[in-house]
C-alpha positions as CSV (number, residue, x, y, z in Angstrom):
1,X,41.6,-19.8,3.8
2,X,38.7,-19.3,1.4
3,X,36.3,-16.5,1.9
4,X,32.6,-16.4,1.0
5,X,30.6,-13.6,-0.4
6,X,27.5,-12.9,-2.4
7,X,27.3,-12.1,-6.0
8,X,25.2,-8.9,-6.2
9,X,23.0,-9.7,-9.1
10,X,20.7,-12.3,-10.4
11,X,21.2,-15.8,-11.7
12,X,19.2,-19.0,-11.8
13,X,19.2,-22.7,-12.5
14,X,16.1,-24.9,-13.2
15,X,15.7,-28.6,-12.8
16,X,13.6,-29.8,-15.8
17,X,11.7,-33.0,-15.0
18,X,11.8,-35.0,-11.8
19,X,14.7,-37.2,-13.1
20,X,16.9,-34.1,-13.8
21,X,17.6,-33.4,-10.1
22,X,17.6,-34.9,-6.7
23,X,14.3,-35.9,-5.0
24,X,12.5,-33.0,-3.4
25,X,13.3,-33.0,0.3
26,X,10.7,-33.1,3.2
27,X,11.0,-29.3,3.7
28,X,9.9,-28.5,0.2
29,X,7.2,-31.2,0.1
30,X,5.8,-29.7,3.3
31,X,5.8,-26.2,1.7
32,X,4.0,-27.5,-1.3
33,X,1.4,-29.3,0.9
34,X,0.8,-25.9,2.7
35,X,0.4,-24.0,-0.6
36,X,-2.0,-26.4,-2.1
37,X,-4.0,-27.1,1.0
38,X,-7.0,-24.9,-0.1
39,X,-6.8,-25.9,-3.8
40,X,-9.4,-28.7,-3.5
41,X,-12.1,-26.2,-2.4
42,X,-14.3,-24.1,-4.6
43,X,-12.6,-21.4,-6.7
44,X,-12.4,-18.0,-5.1
45,X,-14.5,-15.1,-6.4
46,X,-13.5,-13.8,-9.8
47,X,-11.6,-17.0,-10.8
48,X,-12.9,-18.8,-13.8
49,X,-14.3,-22.1,-12.4
50,X,-13.6,-24.1,-15.6
51,X,-9.9,-23.1,-15.7
52,X,-9.6,-23.6,-12.0
53,X,-11.0,-27.1,-12.4
54,X,-8.6,-28.0,-15.1
55,X,-5.7,-26.9,-13.0
56,X,-6.9,-28.9,-10.0
57,X,-7.2,-32.0,-12.2
58,X,-3.6,-31.6,-13.3
59,X,-2.5,-31.4,-9.7
60,X,-4.5,-34.5,-8.9
61,X,-2.9,-36.3,-11.8
62,X,0.6,-35.5,-10.3
63,X,-0.5,-36.6,-6.9
64,X,0.2,-33.1,-5.5
65,X,-3.2,-32.4,-4.1
66,X,-4.1,-33.6,-0.6
67,X,-0.5,-34.3,0.3
68,X,0.2,-35.4,3.8
69,X,2.7,-32.9,5.3
70,X,5.9,-35.0,5.9
71,X,7.8,-34.7,9.1
72,X,10.0,-31.7,9.1
73,X,13.7,-31.3,10.1
74,X,14.7,-31.1,13.8
75,X,13.1,-27.8,14.6
76,X,13.2,-28.4,18.4
77,X,17.0,-28.5,18.3
78,X,16.9,-25.3,16.2
79,X,15.0,-23.4,18.8
80,X,17.4,-24.5,21.5
81,X,20.4,-23.6,19.4
82,X,19.1,-20.2,18.6
83,X,18.4,-19.7,22.3
84,X,22.0,-20.3,23.1
85,X,23.4,-18.3,20.2
86,X,21.3,-15.3,21.0
87,X,21.9,-15.4,24.7
88,X,18.2,-16.0,25.6
89,X,18.8,-18.5,28.4
90,X,15.6,-20.3,29.2
91,X,13.4,-17.8,27.4
92,X,13.7,-19.1,23.9
93,X,10.4,-21.0,24.1
94,X,8.3,-18.0,25.3
95,X,10.0,-15.8,22.5
96,X,9.6,-18.5,19.9
97,X,7.7,-16.4,17.4
98,X,10.4,-13.7,17.4
99,X,13.1,-16.4,17.2
100,X,11.3,-17.8,14.2
101,X,11.5,-14.3,12.6
102,X,15.2,-14.4,13.2
103,X,15.4,-17.8,11.5
104,X,13.5,-16.5,8.4
105,X,15.9,-13.6,8.2
106,X,18.9,-16.0,8.4
107,X,17.5,-18.0,5.6
108,X,17.4,-14.9,3.4
109,X,21.1,-14.3,3.9
110,X,20.6,-10.6,4.4
111,X,22.6,-9.2,7.4
112,X,20.4,-6.1,7.7
113,X,17.3,-8.3,7.9
114,X,18.9,-10.5,10.5
115,X,20.0,-7.5,12.6
116,X,16.5,-6.1,12.5
117,X,15.0,-9.4,13.6
118,X,17.4,-9.7,16.5
119,X,16.6,-6.1,17.5
120,X,12.9,-6.9,17.6
121,X,13.6,-10.1,19.6
122,X,15.5,-8.2,22.2
123,X,12.8,-5.5,22.4
124,X,10.2,-8.3,23.0
125,X,12.5,-9.7,25.7
126,X,12.6,-6.3,27.4
127,X,16.3,-5.9,26.8
128,X,18.3,-3.1,25.1
129,X,18.9,-3.6,21.5
130,X,22.6,-4.6,20.9
131,X,24.6,-2.1,18.8
132,X,27.8,-2.2,16.7
133,X,30.1,-5.1,17.3
134,X,27.7,-6.7,19.8
135,X,25.0,-6.9,17.2
136,X,27.6,-8.2,14.6
137,X,28.5,-11.0,16.9
138,X,24.9,-12.0,17.4
139,X,24.3,-11.9,13.6
140,X,27.3,-14.2,13.1
141,X,26.1,-16.5,15.8
142,X,22.6,-16.7,14.3
143,X,24.0,-17.5,10.9
144,X,26.1,-20.2,12.5
145,X,22.8,-21.9,13.6
146,X,20.6,-21.3,10.6
147,X,23.2,-21.3,7.8
148,X,26.0,-19.0,6.7
149,X,24.8,-19.1,3.2
150,X,21.2,-18.3,1.9
151,X,19.3,-21.4,1.1
152,X,19.3,-22.3,-2.6
153,X,16.1,-22.4,-4.6
154,X,14.5,-25.7,-5.5
155,X,12.8,-25.9,-8.9
156,X,11.2,-28.7,-10.9
157,X,9.2,-28.7,-14.0
158,X,6.8,-31.5,-14.9
159,X,5.9,-31.4,-18.6
160,X,2.9,-33.4,-19.7
161,X,0.9,-33.6,-22.9
162,X,-2.1,-31.6,-21.5
163,X,-0.4,-29.4,-19.0
164,X,2.9,-28.3,-17.3
165,X,3.4,-28.0,-13.6
166,X,6.2,-25.9,-12.3
167,X,7.3,-26.1,-8.6
168,X,9.4,-23.4,-7.0
169,X,10.5,-23.3,-3.4
170,X,12.5,-20.1,-2.9
171,X,13.5,-20.7,0.7
172,X,15.7,-17.6,1.0
173,X,12.9,-15.4,-0.4
174,X,10.3,-17.1,1.8
175,X,8.1,-18.0,-1.2
176,X,6.8,-21.2,-2.5
177,X,4.8,-21.5,-5.7
178,X,3.0,-24.2,-7.8
179,X,2.1,-23.1,-11.3
180,X,-0.1,-25.0,-13.7
181,X,0.2,-24.0,-17.4
182,X,-2.8,-25.0,-19.5
183,X,-2.4,-25.0,-23.3
184,X,-5.1,-24.1,-25.7
185,X,-7.7,-26.8,-25.9
186,X,-11.1,-27.3,-27.6
187,X,-13.1,-24.3,-26.5
188,X,-10.4,-23.1,-24.1
189,X,-7.7,-20.4,-24.5
190,X,-4.3,-20.9,-22.9
191,X,-4.2,-20.1,-19.2
192,X,-1.9,-20.1,-16.2
193,X,-3.0,-20.8,-12.6
194,X,-0.6,-19.8,-9.8
195,X,-0.8,-21.1,-6.3
196,X,1.7,-19.5,-4.0
197,X,2.4,-18.6,-0.3
198,X,4.7,-16.9,2.0
199,X,6.8,-18.6,4.7
200,X,6.6,-17.8,8.4
201,X,8.5,-19.6,11.2
202,X,6.7,-19.6,14.5
203,X,6.9,-21.4,17.8
204,X,5.2,-24.8,17.9
205,X,2.1,-25.1,20.1
206,X,4.1,-26.8,22.9
207,X,6.7,-24.0,22.6
208,X,9.4,-26.6,22.4
209,X,10.3,-26.1,18.8
210,X,9.8,-24.1,15.6
211,X,7.4,-24.7,12.8
212,X,8.2,-23.4,9.3
213,X,4.9,-23.1,7.5
214,X,3.7,-21.5,4.3
215,X,0.6,-19.3,4.4
216,X,-1.2,-19.7,1.1
217,X,-2.5,-16.7,-0.8
218,X,-5.5,-16.6,-3.1
219,X,-4.8,-18.3,-6.4
220,X,-4.2,-16.2,-9.5
221,X,-5.6,-17.1,-12.9
222,X,-4.2,-15.4,-16.1
223,X,-5.7,-16.1,-19.5
224,X,-4.3,-15.3,-22.9
225,X,-7.0,-12.6,-23.3
226,X,-6.5,-11.0,-19.9
227,X,-2.7,-11.0,-20.3
228,X,-2.9,-9.4,-23.7
229,X,-5.2,-6.7,-22.5
230,X,-2.9,-5.8,-19.6
231,X,0.4,-6.0,-21.6
232,X,0.7,-2.5,-23.0
233,X,-0.2,-0.8,-19.7
234,X,2.9,-2.3,-18.0
235,X,5.2,-0.1,-20.1
236,X,6.5,3.0,-18.2
237,X,8.2,4.0,-15.0
238,X,8.3,1.8,-11.9
239,X,10.1,1.9,-8.5
240,X,11.9,-1.0,-6.9
241,X,11.4,-1.9,-3.2
242,X,15.1,-1.0,-2.7
243,X,14.6,2.5,-4.1
244,X,15.9,1.6,-7.6
245,X,14.2,3.1,-10.7
246,X,12.9,0.9,-13.4
247,X,11.6,1.5,-17.0
248,X,9.6,-1.2,-18.8
249,X,9.1,-1.2,-22.6
250,X,8.4,-3.5,-25.4
251,X,5.4,-5.0,-27.2
252,X,3.7,-8.3,-27.3
253,X,5.7,-11.1,-25.8
254,X,8.9,-9.1,-25.9
255,X,9.8,-7.0,-22.9
256,X,12.7,-4.9,-21.7
257,X,13.3,-3.9,-18.1
258,X,16.0,-1.3,-17.3
259,X,16.9,-0.9,-13.7
260,X,18.9,2.0,-12.4
261,X,20.5,1.5,-9.0
262,X,21.1,4.1,-6.4
263,X,24.7,4.4,-7.6
264,X,23.5,5.3,-11.1
265,X,24.5,2.0,-12.7
266,X,22.0,0.6,-15.2
267,X,21.2,-3.1,-15.8
268,X,19.3,-4.0,-19.0
269,X,17.1,-7.1,-18.8
270,X,15.8,-8.5,-22.0
271,X,13.1,-11.2,-21.9
272,X,9.6,-12.3,-22.5
273,X,6.2,-12.0,-20.9
274,X,3.8,-14.9,-21.4
275,X,0.5,-15.3,-19.7
276,X,1.3,-12.4,-17.3
277,X,4.7,-13.8,-16.2
278,X,7.9,-11.9,-17.0
279,X,11.1,-13.9,-17.5
280,X,14.1,-11.7,-18.3
281,X,17.9,-11.7,-17.9
282,X,21.0,-9.5,-18.1
283,X,24.3,-10.9,-19.1
284,X,27.0,-10.0,-16.6
285,X,29.7,-8.3,-18.6
286,X,31.0,-5.4,-16.5
287,X,32.5,-5.3,-13.0
288,X,30.0,-2.6,-12.0
289,X,27.1,-4.9,-12.7
290,X,27.8,-6.5,-9.3
291,X,28.1,-3.4,-7.2
292,X,31.0,-3.0,-4.8
293,X,30.2,-5.8,-2.4
294,X,33.0,-8.0,-3.8
295,X,36.7,-7.2,-4.4
296,X,37.5,-5.9,-7.9
297,X,39.6,-8.9,-8.7
298,X,36.7,-11.3,-7.9
299,X,34.2,-9.2,-9.9
300,X,36.6,-9.2,-12.8
301,X,36.6,-13.0,-12.9
302,X,32.9,-13.3,-12.5
303,X,32.3,-10.8,-15.4
304,X,34.0,-13.3,-17.7
305,X,32.1,-16.4,-16.6
306,X,29.1,-16.1,-18.8
307,X,26.7,-15.6,-15.8
308,X,23.4,-14.0,-16.1
309,X,21.2,-11.9,-13.8
310,X,17.5,-12.9,-14.1
311,X,14.1,-11.5,-13.1
312,X,10.9,-13.5,-12.7
313,X,8.0,-11.2,-12.1
314,X,4.2,-11.7,-11.8
315,X,1.4,-9.4,-12.9
316,X,-1.5,-11.4,-11.6
317,X,-4.0,-8.8,-12.6
318,X,-2.3,-5.9,-10.9
319,X,-1.6,-2.7,-12.8
320,X,0.4,-1.1,-10.1
321,X,2.5,-3.9,-8.6
322,X,4.9,-6.5,-10.0
323,X,6.2,-9.1,-7.5
324,X,8.6,-12.0,-7.9
325,X,12.0,-13.4,-7.4
326,X,15.5,-11.8,-7.7
327,X,18.2,-14.5,-7.7
328,X,21.8,-14.3,-6.7
329,X,24.6,-16.7,-6.0
330,X,27.0,-17.3,-3.2
331,X,30.7,-17.1,-4.2
332,X,33.8,-18.6,-2.5
333,X,37.2,-17.2,-3.3
334,X,40.7,-17.3,-1.8
335,X,41.4,-14.8,1.0
336,X,45.0,-14.3,-0.2
337,X,44.9,-14.8,-4.0
338,X,41.2,-13.7,-4.5
339,X,40.7,-16.5,-7.0
340,X,37.1,-17.7,-7.3
341,X,36.9,-21.4,-6.4
342,X,33.2,-21.9,-6.6
343,X,30.0,-20.2,-7.7
344,X,27.3,-21.9,-5.6
345,X,23.7,-22.9,-6.5
346,X,21.4,-20.0,-7.1
347,X,19.1,-18.6,-4.4
348,X,16.3,-16.1,-4.7
349,X,15.2,-13.0,-2.9
350,X,11.9,-11.1,-3.2
351,X,11.7,-8.2,-5.5
352,X,8.7,-5.8,-5.8
353,X,8.2,-3.1,-8.4
354,X,5.4,-0.6,-7.8
355,X,3.9,2.5,-9.3
356,X,1.2,4.9,-8.2
357,X,-2.1,3.1,-8.6
358,X,-4.7,4.8,-10.7
359,X,-8.2,5.5,-9.5
360,X,-11.2,3.4,-10.5
361,X,-12.9,3.7,-13.9
362,X,-16.4,4.8,-13.3
363,X,-19.4,4.2,-15.5
364,X,-23.2,4.0,-15.3
365,X,-25.0,0.7,-16.0
366,X,-28.6,-0.5,-16.1
367,X,-30.0,-3.9,-15.2
368,X,-30.9,-5.9,-18.2
369,X,-31.4,-9.6,-18.9
370,X,-30.1,-10.7,-15.5
371,X,-26.9,-8.7,-16.0
372,X,-25.8,-5.1,-16.4
373,X,-25.3,-3.1,-19.6
374,X,-23.3,0.2,-19.8
375,X,-25.4,3.3,-20.4
376,X,-24.7,4.7,-23.9
377,X,-25.8,8.2,-24.9
378,X,-28.0,10.3,-22.7
379,X,-28.4,9.4,-19.1
380,X,-31.9,8.0,-18.2
381,X,-32.8,10.6,-15.5
382,X,-35.6,9.5,-13.2
383,X,-35.0,5.8,-14.0
384,X,-33.2,3.2,-11.9
385,X,-29.5,3.2,-12.7
386,X,-26.3,1.8,-11.1
387,X,-22.8,3.1,-10.7
388,X,-19.9,0.8,-11.3
389,X,-16.3,1.3,-10.2
390,X,-13.6,-0.8,-11.9
391,X,-10.2,-0.7,-10.1
392,X,-6.9,-1.5,-11.8
393,X,-6.0,-4.0,-8.9
394,X,-8.0,-6.3,-6.7
395,X,-9.3,-4.5,-3.6
396,X,-9.7,-5.8,0.0
397,X,-12.6,-3.6,1.3
398,X,-16.1,-4.9,1.1
399,X,-17.4,-1.4,0.4
400,X,-15.9,1.9,-1.0
401,X,-17.2,5.4,-1.7
402,X,-16.9,7.2,-5.0
403,X,-18.1,10.6,-6.0
404,X,-20.8,11.7,-8.5
405,X,-20.4,15.3,-9.6
406,X,-22.3,17.9,-11.6
407,X,-21.9,21.6,-12.3
408,X,-22.1,23.2,-8.8
409,X,-22.2,20.0,-6.7
410,X,-21.1,16.5,-5.8
411,X,-22.4,13.6,-3.7
412,X,-20.6,10.5,-2.3
413,X,-22.0,7.1,-3.4
414,X,-21.3,3.8,-1.6
415,X,-20.3,0.9,-3.9
416,X,-20.0,-2.7,-2.8
417,X,-17.6,-5.3,-4.1
418,X,-19.0,-7.8,-6.5
419,X,-17.7,-11.3,-7.3
420,X,-14.9,-9.7,-9.1
421,X,-12.5,-8.2,-6.5
422,X,-11.7,-5.3,-8.9
423,X,-15.4,-4.4,-9.6
424,X,-17.7,-2.5,-7.3
425,X,-21.3,-1.6,-7.9
426,X,-23.8,0.7,-6.1
427,X,-27.4,0.0,-5.2
428,X,-30.1,1.3,-7.5
429,X,-30.1,5.1,-7.7
430,X,-32.3,7.8,-9.4
431,X,-30.6,10.8,-11.0
432,X,-32.2,14.2,-11.4
433,X,-31.0,16.6,-14.1
434,X,-28.7,19.2,-12.7
435,X,-30.1,22.7,-12.5
436,X,-27.2,24.2,-14.4
437,X,-26.0,23.2,-17.8
438,X,-24.0,19.9,-18.0
439,X,-24.4,16.3,-17.0
440,X,-24.0,14.3,-13.9
441,X,-20.5,12.8,-14.0
442,X,-19.1,9.9,-12.1
């Protein structure tokens, strides 16, 4: 009898052009409709309106904007089936949001995530959290409803003369993305506009079913100039969300990412970074590349199949966070002879690399010609001046506080967010020369 397992690593397949693969199903079309729902409105603060308008026109040309969300699969039956599998009796409807979280975990294919979601569901129901074999049985029952294998990723690329649109529905990762790549044009530099969102399954309003929806995030615009300016700063040490240690190096379009797992094994990914998007891969050549989740005989076969691990990471203007997709494949092999009979279509899981965020860059500016000019040379004491704080990443707060200091003293100064979510500016202030030697310093 064949057994199934997961290849601990990364691999990916892409469908190039709509004719290269099957039609996109109703689920993925619904996810795309959710992601692009806000795209027809005005661009968010800090986004170049001209670039944004070009991306919107490309989406209109592909008839992706203003999509009617197609009817989704039989989610009512899904809620009922989970209720039975998880021994909820008649309470599945009232616990629909927690059941939806279990479904999202099942789609990811990660047993620990499924177990955690079931534990939260039982707590919400006022029941003791199952332990040991009891939890294992519930996890298996949930996978029997939502799928024993993680859902494969759907990808399509639409290449046109004036733009390229890339569609990605990474169901197991709970991420859907629509990218518009804009080449250089008269008066315009190359740019990339990313629309993406995260999945969340909740109870339907009538509590009779589940609704799998995508919650859109703010669009990200990366230009050739902004990507080049941020490239060198990416080099250095990073930490994976699983505790792995990463080192990034390289220059220009070339990039290398070396990940060291908790067991000490290193994986070297070579790739490119273009318009703020990292695309790298590692050739599977050693049994240790796949960890110890598979029998040695199975890993030995896979190491000789020419498979690759891949990383797709986004910068999106952040200097302290890289987020993206980590792909893997489901493997079927014989229970007795351990011979691999099938390597399934790739699926993706989320991966996040972080490092300690730096503080803001502070500077004094003066109002001039309808804008602001950095102060150069001596500070204009006794004259109106403004303090600006430029953060490495977009910030959420409407107002922050930074410190002005001088020999023997300091004072907090409120700064308010401008149209650029990384740039904050104070109200007009007047500076007095410090009593001791030295200057006022932001």
